[in-house]
Every structure is written in structure tokens, then in C-alpha cells.
Backbone as XML, in Angstrom:
<?xml version="1.0"?>
<chain id="A" units="angstrom">
  <residue number="1" name="MET">
    <atom name="N" x="29.876" y="35.929" z="-11.401"/>
    <atom name="CA" x="28.819" y="35.962" z="-10.412"/>
    <atom name="C" x="28.391" y="34.565" z="-10.005"/>
  </residue>
  <residue number="2" name="GLY">
    <atom name="N" x="28.405" y="34.279" z="-8.722"/>
    <atom name="CA" x="28.025" y="32.967" z="-8.225"/>
    <atom name="C" x="26.490" y="32.873" z="-8.155"/>
  </residue>
  <residue number="3" name="ARG">
    <atom name="N" x="25.982" y="31.678" z="-8.455"/>
    <atom name="CA" x="24.529" y="31.452" z="-8.330"/>
    <atom name="C" x="24.210" y="30.975" z="-6.929"/>
  </residue>
  <residue number="4" name="LYS">
    <atom name="N" x="23.217" y="31.569" z="-6.359"/>
    <atom name="CA" x="22.757" y="31.132" z="-5.033"/>
    <atom name="C" x="21.810" y="29.987" z="-5.215"/>
  </residue>
  <residue number="5" name="LYS">
    <atom name="N" x="21.935" y="29.003" z="-4.327"/>
    <atom name="CA" x="20.989" y="27.912" z="-4.329"/>
    <atom name="C" x="19.633" y="28.440" z="-3.865"/>
  </residue>
  <residue number="6" name="LYS">
    <atom name="N" x="18.599" y="28.057" z="-4.585"/>
    <atom name="CA" x="17.271" y="28.409" z="-4.160"/>
    <atom name="C" x="16.832" y="27.495" z="-3.039"/>
  </residue>
  <residue number="7" name="THR">
    <atom name="N" x="16.624" y="28.082" z="-1.876"/>
    <atom name="CA" x="16.190" y="27.227" z="-0.767"/>
    <atom name="C" x="14.681" y="27.359" z="-0.595"/>
  </residue>
  <residue number="8" name="ARG">
    <atom name="N" x="14.077" y="26.259" z="-0.272"/>
    <atom name="CA" x="12.644" y="26.275" z="-0.089"/>
    <atom name="C" x="12.263" y="26.912" z="1.231"/>
  </residue>
  <residue number="9" name="GLU">
    <atom name="N" x="11.141" y="27.494" z="1.273"/>
    <atom name="CA" x="10.621" y="28.048" z="2.510"/>
    <atom name="C" x="10.102" y="26.922" z="3.355"/>
  </residue>
  <residue number="10" name="ILE">
    <atom name="N" x="10.517" y="26.875" z="4.584"/>
    <atom name="CA" x="10.124" y="25.790" z="5.472"/>
    <atom name="C" x="8.702" y="26.023" z="5.948"/>
  </residue>
  <residue number="11" name="LEU">
    <atom name="N" x="7.923" y="24.975" z="5.860"/>
    <atom name="CA" x="6.511" y="25.042" z="6.332"/>
    <atom name="C" x="6.505" y="25.328" z="7.807"/>
  </residue>
  <residue number="12" name="THR">
    <atom name="N" x="5.764" y="26.358" z="8.191"/>
    <atom name="CA" x="5.647" y="26.702" z="9.613"/>
    <atom name="C" x="4.229" y="26.420" z="10.061"/>
  </residue>
  <residue number="13" name="LEU">
    <atom name="N" x="4.125" y="25.669" z="11.135"/>
    <atom name="CA" x="2.827" y="25.326" z="11.719"/>
    <atom name="C" x="2.722" y="25.953" z="13.112"/>
  </residue>
  <residue number="14" name="GLU">
    <atom name="N" x="1.519" y="26.296" z="13.473"/>
    <atom name="CA" x="1.251" y="26.709" z="14.831"/>
    <atom name="C" x="0.100" y="25.849" z="15.277"/>
  </residue>
  <residue number="15" name="ILE">
    <atom name="N" x="0.325" y="25.039" z="16.288"/>
    <atom name="CA" x="-0.693" y="24.099" z="16.742"/>
    <atom name="C" x="-1.249" y="24.586" z="18.078"/>
  </residue>
  <residue number="16" name="LEU">
    <atom name="N" x="-2.497" y="24.997" z="18.009"/>
    <atom name="CA" x="-3.188" y="25.507" z="19.185"/>
    <atom name="C" x="-4.429" y="24.680" z="19.464"/>
  </residue>
  <residue number="17" name="TYR">
    <atom name="N" x="-4.661" y="24.364" z="20.679"/>
    <atom name="CA" x="-5.869" y="23.609" z="21.069"/>
    <atom name="C" x="-6.173" y="23.856" z="22.522"/>
  </residue>
  <residue number="18" name="ASP">
    <atom name="N" x="-7.447" y="23.727" z="22.860"/>
    <atom name="CA" x="-7.867" y="23.897" z="24.238"/>
    <atom name="C" x="-8.091" y="22.548" z="24.909"/>
  </residue>
  <residue number="19" name="GLU">
    <atom name="N" x="-8.579" y="21.606" z="24.177"/>
    <atom name="CA" x="-8.886" y="20.279" z="24.708"/>
    <atom name="C" x="-8.057" y="19.221" z="23.949"/>
  </residue>
  <residue number="20" name="LYS">
    <atom name="N" x="-7.658" y="18.183" z="24.646"/>
    <atom name="CA" x="-6.916" y="17.115" z="24.047"/>
    <atom name="C" x="-7.650" y="16.508" z="22.838"/>
  </residue>
  <residue number="21" name="GLU">
    <atom name="N" x="-8.942" y="16.487" z="22.897"/>
    <atom name="CA" x="-9.754" y="15.939" z="21.804"/>
    <atom name="C" x="-9.502" y="16.708" z="20.499"/>
  </residue>
  <residue number="22" name="GLU">
    <atom name="N" x="-9.314" y="18.036" z="20.630"/>
    <atom name="CA" x="-9.034" y="18.844" z="19.439"/>
    <atom name="C" x="-7.693" y="18.425" z="18.783"/>
  </residue>
  <residue number="23" name="LEU">
    <atom name="N" x="-6.735" y="18.173" z="19.600"/>
    <atom name="CA" x="-5.423" y="17.711" z="19.088"/>
    <atom name="C" x="-5.565" y="16.336" z="18.453"/>
  </residue>
  <residue number="24" name="ASP">
    <atom name="N" x="-6.309" y="15.438" z="19.104"/>
    <atom name="CA" x="-6.562" y="14.114" z="18.569"/>
    <atom name="C" x="-7.279" y="14.203" z="17.208"/>
  </residue>
  <residue number="25" name="GLU">
    <atom name="N" x="-8.199" y="15.128" z="17.081"/>
    <atom name="CA" x="-8.931" y="15.335" z="15.849"/>
    <atom name="C" x="-7.986" y="15.796" z="14.740"/>
  </residue>
  <residue number="26" name="LEU">
    <atom name="N" x="-7.101" y="16.708" z="15.058"/>
    <atom name="CA" x="-6.107" y="17.193" z="14.081"/>
    <atom name="C" x="-5.215" y="16.058" z="13.623"/>
  </residue>
  <residue number="27" name="ILE">
    <atom name="N" x="-4.698" y="15.298" z="14.576"/>
    <atom name="CA" x="-3.765" y="14.228" z="14.273"/>
    <atom name="C" x="-4.458" y="13.146" z="13.413"/>
  </residue>
  <residue number="28" name="GLY">
    <atom name="N" x="-5.748" y="12.901" z="13.627"/>
    <atom name="CA" x="-6.483" y="11.928" z="12.862"/>
    <atom name="C" x="-6.991" y="12.415" z="11.541"/>
  </residue>
  <residue number="29" name="SER">
    <atom name="N" x="-6.851" y="13.680" z="11.259"/>
    <atom name="CA" x="-7.398" y="14.295" z="10.050"/>
    <atom name="C" x="-6.639" y="13.867" z="8.792"/>
  </residue>
  <residue number="30" name="GLN">
    <atom name="N" x="-7.385" y="13.434" z="7.802"/>
    <atom name="CA" x="-6.806" y="13.047" z="6.509"/>
    <atom name="C" x="-6.109" y="14.256" z="5.845"/>
  </residue>
  <residue number="31" name="ASP">
    <atom name="N" x="-6.710" y="15.438" z="5.980"/>
    <atom name="CA" x="-6.114" y="16.650" z="5.389"/>
    <atom name="C" x="-4.743" y="16.957" z="6.031"/>
  </residue>
  <residue number="32" name="PHE">
    <atom name="N" x="-4.654" y="16.782" z="7.323"/>
    <atom name="CA" x="-3.402" y="17.036" z="8.025"/>
    <atom name="C" x="-2.344" y="16.026" z="7.576"/>
  </residue>
  <residue number="33" name="HIS">
    <atom name="N" x="-2.750" y="14.771" z="7.455"/>
    <atom name="CA" x="-1.819" y="13.732" z="7.003"/>
    <atom name="C" x="-1.328" y="14.056" z="5.597"/>
  </residue>
  <residue number="34" name="GLN">
    <atom name="N" x="-2.268" y="14.483" z="4.732"/>
    <atom name="CA" x="-1.881" y="14.810" z="3.361"/>
    <atom name="C" x="-0.927" y="16.001" z="3.315"/>
  </residue>
  <residue number="35" name="LEU">
    <atom name="N" x="-1.187" y="17.010" z="4.122"/>
    <atom name="CA" x="-0.288" y="18.168" z="4.185"/>
    <atom name="C" x="1.119" y="17.753" z="4.541"/>
  </residue>
  <residue number="36" name="LEU">
    <atom name="N" x="1.237" y="16.948" z="5.603"/>
    <atom name="CA" x="2.551" y="16.509" z="6.062"/>
    <atom name="C" x="3.249" y="15.609" z="5.081"/>
  </residue>
  <residue number="37" name="LEU">
    <atom name="N" x="2.518" y="14.684" z="4.480"/>
    <atom name="CA" x="3.126" y="13.769" z="3.520"/>
    <atom name="C" x="3.529" y="14.485" z="2.237"/>
  </residue>
  <residue number="38" name="ASP">
    <atom name="N" x="2.696" y="15.434" z="1.758"/>
    <atom name="CA" x="3.047" y="16.169" z="0.573"/>
    <atom name="C" x="4.304" y="17.014" z="0.808"/>
  </residue>
  <residue number="39" name="GLU">
    <atom name="N" x="4.382" y="17.617" z="1.995"/>
    <atom name="CA" x="5.553" y="18.405" z="2.354"/>
    <atom name="C" x="6.786" y="17.504" z="2.439"/>
  </residue>
  <residue number="40" name="ALA">
    <atom name="N" x="6.631" y="16.330" z="3.029"/>
    <atom name="CA" x="7.740" y="15.393" z="3.119"/>
    <atom name="C" x="8.261" y="14.979" z="1.747"/>
  </residue>
  <residue number="41" name="VAL">
    <atom name="N" x="7.337" y="14.755" z="0.834"/>
    <atom name="CA" x="7.751" y="14.348" z="-0.532"/>
    <atom name="C" x="8.533" y="15.458" z="-1.177"/>
  </residue>
  <residue number="42" name="LYS">
    <atom name="N" x="8.087" y="16.717" z="-1.028"/>
    <atom name="CA" x="8.865" y="17.865" z="-1.580"/>
    <atom name="C" x="10.262" y="17.930" z="-0.983"/>
  </residue>
  <residue number="43" name="VAL">
    <atom name="N" x="10.311" y="17.729" z="0.328"/>
    <atom name="CA" x="11.606" y="17.796" z="1.031"/>
    <atom name="C" x="12.529" y="16.692" z="0.566"/>
  </residue>
  <residue number="44" name="ILE">
    <atom name="N" x="12.005" y="15.496" z="0.374"/>
    <atom name="CA" x="12.808" y="14.372" z="-0.082"/>
    <atom name="C" x="13.346" y="14.638" z="-1.481"/>
  </residue>
  <residue number="45" name="GLU">
    <atom name="N" x="12.475" y="15.142" z="-2.359"/>
    <atom name="CA" x="12.951" y="15.451" z="-3.715"/>
    <atom name="C" x="14.046" y="16.493" z="-3.705"/>
  </residue>
  <residue number="46" name="GLU">
    <atom name="N" x="13.875" y="17.551" z="-2.918"/>
    <atom name="CA" x="14.889" y="18.594" z="-2.790"/>
    <atom name="C" x="16.180" y="18.028" z="-2.202"/>
  </residue>
  <residue number="47" name="SER">
    <atom name="N" x="16.058" y="17.178" z="-1.227"/>
    <atom name="CA" x="17.213" y="16.593" z="-0.537"/>
    <atom name="C" x="18.038" y="15.754" z="-1.518"/>
  </residue>
  <residue number="48" name="ILE">
    <atom name="N" x="17.388" y="14.958" z="-2.342"/>
    <atom name="CA" x="18.085" y="14.136" z="-3.322"/>
    <atom name="C" x="18.851" y="15.029" z="-4.303"/>
  </residue>
  <residue number="49" name="LYS">
    <atom name="N" x="18.146" y="16.068" z="-4.778"/>
    <atom name="CA" x="18.771" y="16.977" z="-5.737"/>
    <atom name="C" x="19.975" y="17.680" z="-5.139"/>
  </residue>
  <residue number="50" name="ASN">
    <atom name="N" x="19.907" y="18.080" z="-3.865"/>
    <atom name="CA" x="20.994" y="18.817" z="-3.216"/>
    <atom name="C" x="21.942" y="17.923" z="-2.425"/>
  </residue>
  <residue number="51" name="LYS">
    <atom name="N" x="21.687" y="16.613" z="-2.476"/>
    <atom name="CA" x="22.555" y="15.617" z="-1.814"/>
    <atom name="C" x="22.722" y="15.913" z="-0.296"/>
  </residue>
  <residue number="52" name="GLN">
    <atom name="N" x="21.571" y="16.154" z="0.346"/>
    <atom name="CA" x="21.560" y="16.406" z="1.786"/>
    <atom name="C" x="21.257" y="15.119" z="2.575"/>
  </residue>
  <residue number="53" name="LYS">
    <atom name="N" x="21.831" y="15.012" z="3.735"/>
    <atom name="CA" x="21.619" y="13.844" z="4.592"/>
    <atom name="C" x="20.441" y="14.011" z="5.520"/>
  </residue>
  <residue number="54" name="GLU">
    <atom name="N" x="20.045" y="15.283" z="5.732"/>
    <atom name="CA" x="18.872" y="15.555" z="6.534"/>
    <atom name="C" x="18.323" y="16.911" z="6.139"/>
  </residue>
  <residue number="55" name="VAL">
    <atom name="N" x="17.008" y="17.108" z="6.340"/>
    <atom name="CA" x="16.379" y="18.370" z="5.983"/>
    <atom name="C" x="15.331" y="18.724" z="7.029"/>
  </residue>
  <residue number="56" name="LYS">
    <atom name="N" x="15.097" y="19.990" z="7.159"/>
    <atom name="CA" x="14.033" y="20.463" z="8.068"/>
    <atom name="C" x="12.717" y="20.293" z="7.287"/>
  </residue>
  <residue number="57" name="LEU">
    <atom name="N" x="11.845" y="19.486" z="7.905"/>
    <atom name="CA" x="10.558" y="19.231" z="7.278"/>
    <atom name="C" x="9.585" y="20.375" z="7.546"/>
  </residue>
  <residue number="58" name="PHE">
    <atom name="N" x="9.458" y="20.743" z="8.787"/>
    <atom name="CA" x="8.628" y="21.892" z="9.134"/>
    <atom name="C" x="9.000" y="22.381" z="10.524"/>
  </residue>
  <residue number="59" name="SER">
    <atom name="N" x="8.511" y="23.576" z="10.830"/>
    <atom name="CA" x="8.727" y="24.111" z="12.161"/>
    <atom name="C" x="7.363" y="24.262" z="12.857"/>
  </residue>
  <residue number="60" name="ILE">
    <atom name="N" x="7.406" y="24.147" z="14.164"/>
    <atom name="CA" x="6.212" y="24.399" z="14.977"/>
    <atom name="C" x="6.525" y="25.678" z="15.743"/>
  </residue>
  <residue number="61" name="SER">
    <atom name="N" x="5.993" y="26.773" z="15.241"/>
    <atom name="CA" x="6.414" y="28.081" z="15.741"/>
    <atom name="C" x="6.103" y="28.302" z="17.224"/>
  </residue>
  <residue number="62" name="ASN">
    <atom name="N" x="4.959" y="27.847" z="17.683"/>
    <atom name="CA" x="4.620" y="28.123" z="19.076"/>
    <atom name="C" x="5.359" y="27.180" z="20.069"/>
  </residue>
  <residue number="63" name="LEU">
    <atom name="N" x="6.047" y="26.202" z="19.528"/>
    <atom name="CA" x="6.897" y="25.335" z="20.376"/>
    <atom name="C" x="8.374" y="25.597" z="20.105"/>
  </residue>
  <residue number="64" name="ASP">
    <atom name="N" x="8.656" y="26.502" z="19.158"/>
    <atom name="CA" x="10.004" y="26.877" z="18.800"/>
    <atom name="C" x="10.876" y="25.668" z="18.530"/>
  </residue>
  <residue number="65" name="CYS">
    <atom name="N" x="10.387" y="24.796" z="17.644"/>
    <atom name="CA" x="11.159" y="23.610" z="17.292"/>
    <atom name="C" x="10.987" y="23.279" z="15.819"/>
  </residue>
  <residue number="66" name="PHE">
    <atom name="N" x="11.926" y="22.514" z="15.305"/>
    <atom name="CA" x="11.880" y="22.004" z="13.918"/>
    <atom name="C" x="11.731" y="20.481" z="13.930"/>
  </residue>
  <residue number="67" name="VAL">
    <atom name="N" x="11.044" y="19.982" z="12.923"/>
    <atom name="CA" x="10.983" y="18.539" z="12.718"/>
    <atom name="C" x="11.955" y="18.272" z="11.566"/>
  </residue>
  <residue number="68" name="ILE">
    <atom name="N" x="12.922" y="17.430" z="11.842"/>
    <atom name="CA" x="13.989" y="17.143" z="10.845"/>
    <atom name="C" x="13.762" y="15.733" z="10.325"/>
  </residue>
  <residue number="69" name="LEU">
    <atom name="N" x="13.905" y="15.600" z="8.985"/>
    <atom name="CA" x="13.772" y="14.279" z="8.369"/>
    <atom name="C" x="15.146" y="13.883" z="7.882"/>
  </residue>
  <residue number="70" name="GLU">
    <atom name="N" x="15.615" y="12.734" z="8.407"/>
    <atom name="CA" x="16.910" y="12.214" z="8.003"/>
    <atom name="C" x="16.788" y="11.242" z="6.832"/>
  </residue>
  <residue number="71" name="LYS">
    <atom name="N" x="17.805" y="11.248" z="6.005"/>
    <atom name="CA" x="17.831" y="10.433" z="4.793"/>
    <atom name="C" x="17.495" y="8.957" z="5.063"/>
  </residue>
  <residue number="72" name="SER">
    <atom name="N" x="17.930" y="8.452" z="6.168"/>
    <atom name="CA" x="17.667" y="7.044" z="6.505"/>
    <atom name="C" x="16.160" y="6.762" z="6.645"/>
  </residue>
  <residue number="73" name="ASN">
    <atom name="N" x="15.372" y="7.777" z="6.896"/>
    <atom name="CA" x="13.903" y="7.607" z="7.066"/>
    <atom name="C" x="13.141" y="7.910" z="5.792"/>
  </residue>
  <residue number="74" name="PHE">
    <atom name="N" x="13.802" y="8.316" z="4.697"/>
    <atom name="CA" x="13.066" y="8.641" z="3.480"/>
    <atom name="C" x="12.238" y="7.455" z="2.982"/>
  </residue>
  <residue number="75" name="PRO">
    <atom name="N" x="12.791" y="6.245" z="2.916"/>
    <atom name="CA" x="11.980" y="5.120" z="2.428"/>
    <atom name="C" x="10.739" y="4.851" z="3.260"/>
  </residue>
  <residue number="76" name="LYS">
    <atom name="N" x="10.870" y="4.974" z="4.576"/>
    <atom name="CA" x="9.699" y="4.738" z="5.462"/>
    <atom name="C" x="8.608" y="5.790" z="5.212"/>
  </residue>
  <residue number="77" name="VAL">
    <atom name="N" x="9.030" y="7.022" z="5.070"/>
    <atom name="CA" x="8.052" y="8.117" z="4.814"/>
    <atom name="C" x="7.375" y="7.921" z="3.477"/>
  </residue>
  <residue number="78" name="LEU">
    <atom name="N" x="8.156" y="7.569" z="2.475"/>
    <atom name="CA" x="7.575" y="7.324" z="1.158"/>
    <atom name="C" x="6.613" y="6.138" z="1.153"/>
  </residue>
  <residue number="79" name="SER">
    <atom name="N" x="6.955" y="5.103" z="1.915"/>
    <atom name="CA" x="6.044" y="3.953" z="2.031"/>
    <atom name="C" x="4.696" y="4.391" z="2.651"/>
  </residue>
  <residue number="80" name="LYS">
    <atom name="N" x="4.785" y="5.258" z="3.678"/>
    <atom name="CA" x="3.555" y="5.765" z="4.294"/>
    <atom name="C" x="2.757" y="6.609" z="3.302"/>
  </residue>
  <residue number="81" name="ALA">
    <atom name="N" x="3.437" y="7.401" z="2.502"/>
    <atom name="CA" x="2.770" y="8.249" z="1.540"/>
    <atom name="C" x="2.105" y="7.341" z="0.463"/>
  </residue>
  <residue number="82" name="ILE">
    <atom name="N" x="2.780" y="6.297" z="0.022"/>
    <atom name="CA" x="2.227" y="5.399" z="-0.964"/>
    <atom name="C" x="0.951" y="4.716" z="-0.403"/>
  </residue>
  <residue number="83" name="GLU">
    <atom name="N" x="1.067" y="4.279" z="0.837"/>
    <atom name="CA" x="-0.075" y="3.683" z="1.522"/>
    <atom name="C" x="-1.271" y="4.667" z="1.604"/>
  </residue>
  <residue number="84" name="PHE">
    <atom name="N" x="-0.953" y="5.903" z="1.954"/>
    <atom name="CA" x="-1.993" y="6.940" z="2.081"/>
    <atom name="C" x="-2.701" y="7.136" z="0.737"/>
  </residue>
  <residue number="85" name="TYR">
    <atom name="N" x="-1.924" y="7.300" z="-0.343"/>
    <atom name="CA" x="-2.533" y="7.561" z="-1.645"/>
    <atom name="C" x="-3.202" y="6.323" z="-2.253"/>
  </residue>
  <residue number="86" name="GLU">
    <atom name="N" x="-2.740" y="5.156" z="-1.854"/>
    <atom name="CA" x="-3.472" y="3.906" z="-2.295"/>
    <atom name="C" x="-4.862" y="3.941" z="-1.682"/>
  </residue>
  <residue number="87" name="GLY">
    <atom name="N" x="-4.927" y="4.296" z="-0.416"/>
    <atom name="CA" x="-6.216" y="4.407" z="0.272"/>
    <atom name="C" x="-7.158" y="5.401" z="-0.397"/>
  </residue>
  <residue number="88" name="ARG">
    <atom name="N" x="-6.584" y="6.433" z="-1.004"/>
    <atom name="CA" x="-7.374" y="7.438" z="-1.703"/>
    <atom name="C" x="-7.572" y="7.074" z="-3.195"/>
  </residue>
  <residue number="89" name="GLU">
    <atom name="N" x="-7.016" y="5.924" z="-3.555"/>
    <atom name="CA" x="-7.114" y="5.416" z="-4.907"/>
    <atom name="C" x="-6.539" y="6.406" z="-5.936"/>
  </residue>
  <residue number="90" name="ASP">
    <atom name="N" x="-5.498" y="7.111" z="-5.526"/>
    <atom name="CA" x="-4.790" y="8.034" z="-6.427"/>
    <atom name="C" x="-3.554" y="7.315" z="-6.930"/>
  </residue>
  <residue number="91" name="TYR">
    <atom name="N" x="-3.756" y="6.474" z="-7.936"/>
    <atom name="CA" x="-2.692" y="5.583" z="-8.376"/>
    <atom name="C" x="-1.583" y="6.306" z="-9.185"/>
  </residue>
  <residue number="92" name="ASP">
    <atom name="N" x="-1.952" y="7.445" z="-9.796"/>
    <atom name="CA" x="-0.910" y="8.234" z="-10.454"/>
    <atom name="C" x="0.087" y="8.748" z="-9.469"/>
  </residue>
  <residue number="93" name="LYS">
    <atom name="N" x="-0.442" y="9.236" z="-8.322"/>
    <atom name="CA" x="0.474" y="9.730" z="-7.267"/>
    <atom name="C" x="1.284" y="8.568" z="-6.682"/>
  </residue>
  <residue number="94" name="CYS">
    <atom name="N" x="0.679" y="7.415" z="-6.535"/>
    <atom name="CA" x="1.384" y="6.214" z="-6.028"/>
    <atom name="C" x="2.533" y="5.887" z="-6.976"/>
  </residue>
  <residue number="95" name="ALA">
    <atom name="N" x="2.294" y="5.906" z="-8.272"/>
    <atom name="CA" x="3.320" y="5.558" z="-9.244"/>
    <atom name="C" x="4.474" y="6.554" z="-9.138"/>
  </residue>
  <residue number="96" name="GLU">
    <atom name="N" x="4.153" y="7.825" z="-8.987"/>
    <atom name="CA" x="5.169" y="8.872" z="-8.836"/>
    <atom name="C" x="6.009" y="8.611" z="-7.579"/>
  </residue>
  <residue number="97" name="LEU">
    <atom name="N" x="5.336" y="8.219" z="-6.485"/>
    <atom name="CA" x="6.030" y="7.996" z="-5.236"/>
    <atom name="C" x="6.887" y="6.710" z="-5.291"/>
  </residue>
  <residue number="98" name="VAL">
    <atom name="N" x="6.433" y="5.701" z="-5.986"/>
    <atom name="CA" x="7.213" y="4.488" z="-6.128"/>
    <atom name="C" x="8.513" y="4.780" z="-6.892"/>
  </residue>
  <residue number="99" name="LYS">
    <atom name="N" x="8.416" y="5.628" z="-7.931"/>
    <atom name="CA" x="9.639" y="6.018" z="-8.658"/>
    <atom name="C" x="10.584" y="6.800" z="-7.753"/>
  </residue>
  <residue number="100" name="LEU">
    <atom name="N" x="10.041" y="7.684" z="-6.922"/>
    <atom name="CA" x="10.869" y="8.453" z="-6.027"/>
    <atom name="C" x="11.532" y="7.565" z="-4.985"/>
  </residue>
  <residue number="101" name="LYS">
    <atom name="N" x="10.788" y="6.576" z="-4.514"/>
    <atom name="CA" x="11.347" y="5.653" z="-3.505"/>
    <atom name="C" x="12.487" y="4.835" z="-4.139"/>
  </residue>
  <residue number="102" name="LYS">
    <atom name="N" x="12.279" y="4.424" z="-5.381"/>
    <atom name="CA" x="13.339" y="3.664" z="-6.077"/>
    <atom name="C" x="14.595" y="4.543" z="-6.208"/>
  </residue>
  <residue number="103" name="LYS">
    <atom name="N" x="14.399" y="5.822" z="-6.522"/>
    <atom name="CA" x="15.519" y="6.756" z="-6.671"/>
    <atom name="C" x="16.233" y="6.908" z="-5.332"/>
  </residue>
  <residue number="104" name="VAL">
    <atom name="N" x="15.470" y="7.018" z="-4.253"/>
    <atom name="CA" x="16.045" y="7.130" z="-2.917"/>
    <atom name="C" x="16.879" y="5.878" z="-2.567"/>
  </residue>
  <residue number="105" name="ASN">
    <atom name="N" x="16.318" y="4.722" z="-2.870"/>
    <atom name="CA" x="17.033" y="3.461" z="-2.574"/>
    <atom name="C" x="18.298" y="3.356" z="-3.421"/>
  </residue>
  <residue number="106" name="GLU">
    <atom name="N" x="18.257" y="3.862" z="-4.663"/>
    <atom name="CA" x="19.456" y="3.815" z="-5.512"/>
    <atom name="C" x="20.537" y="4.737" z="-4.952"/>
  </residue>
  <residue number="107" name="THR">
    <atom name="N" x="20.141" y="5.931" z="-4.466"/>
    <atom name="CA" x="21.151" y="6.836" z="-3.905"/>
    <atom name="C" x="21.704" y="6.277" z="-2.625"/>
  </residue>
  <residue number="108" name="LYS">
    <atom name="N" x="20.900" y="5.555" z="-1.903"/>
    <atom name="CA" x="21.344" y="4.916" z="-0.646"/>
    <atom name="C" x="22.405" y="3.854" z="-0.970"/>
  </residue>
  <residue number="109" name="LYS">
    <atom name="N" x="22.146" y="3.055" z="-1.984"/>
    <atom name="CA" x="23.106" y="2.005" z="-2.394"/>
    <atom name="C" x="24.394" y="2.662" z="-2.878"/>
  </residue>
  <residue number="110" name="GLY">
    <atom name="N" x="24.279" y="3.704" z="-3.652"/>
    <atom name="CA" x="25.430" y="4.427" z="-4.158"/>
    <atom name="C" x="26.290" y="4.980" z="-3.049"/>
  </residue>
  <residue number="111" name="ASN">
    <atom name="N" x="25.663" y="5.446" z="-1.980"/>
    <atom name="CA" x="26.398" y="5.984" z="-0.837"/>
    <atom name="C" x="27.175" y="4.882" z="-0.123"/>
  </residue>
  <residue number="112" name="LYS">
    <atom name="N" x="26.591" y="3.699" z="-0.053"/>
    <atom name="CA" x="27.271" y="2.583" z="0.603"/>
    <atom name="C" x="28.509" y="2.137" z="-0.169"/>
  </residue>
  <residue number="113" name="ARG">
    <atom name="N" x="28.399" y="2.169" z="-1.498"/>
    <atom name="CA" x="29.553" y="1.726" z="-2.303"/>
    <atom name="C" x="30.692" y="2.702" z="-2.204"/>
  </residue>
  <residue number="114" name="SER">
    <atom name="N" x="30.373" y="4.010" z="-2.050"/>
    <atom name="CA" x="31.447" y="4.997" z="-2.054"/>
    <atom name="C" x="32.148" y="5.149" z="-0.723"/>
  </residue>
  <residue number="115" name="THR">
    <atom name="N" x="31.688" y="4.490" z="0.312"/>
    <atom name="CA" x="32.341" y="4.613" z="1.613"/>
    <atom name="C" x="33.291" y="3.478" z="1.874"/>
  </residue>
</chain>
């Protein structure tokens, strides 16, 4: 019997607003930033484990589109997450993210050597 890979459920968002200010408020929200960054970290961890070059970060159902995160952008996203959690003074989370970023950079170097 073959084992099926457990795939994560992709975060689905529906963004509705009447006024541009409402959208600006959402985009500026710390909670929204945290939601996206936490999801990105999960996706990056999964991607490293499954050796994927890109992953679907989330879908926006009412726009019928996916946001895809490519491996080349993992370090940038992790840097933003580290910055975010430094601002919240969550240094345990920062330390965890620094380790993940180091792991990403190591896999990046490994890929360059094998080509």
C-alpha cells in the first residue's frame, strides 16, 4: 500500500469591501499581516520538507486566483516575518524564524552545488 502525501489545506480568503478605505484598513492591519506571515511560514516549512520550488500560499476566492510563493522569495518573506515579530518583541518566534531562514539558505546553496 502506497502512502499518500498529506497536503495542507490552502488558506482561502474572500476580500470584500465597499470603500477603498476599508481595503486600506485591512492591508494596514497587524492581524492581517500576522495571518499572512504565519501562513507563509507554514508553507515554507512544508515546501522545504517536500522539496518544492513553489507553493500556493492562499487563494482569493472572490477573485478566483491563487497567490504563489516561489522558493527564491522564501528568504525575503522570512526576513519580513522576523521584522514583524521583532516589532512585537516575540523573540522566541524570531529565533525560530532565524533557524528556518538559515535552513532555507542552506537548501538554496545545496541546490546550486547540484546543478
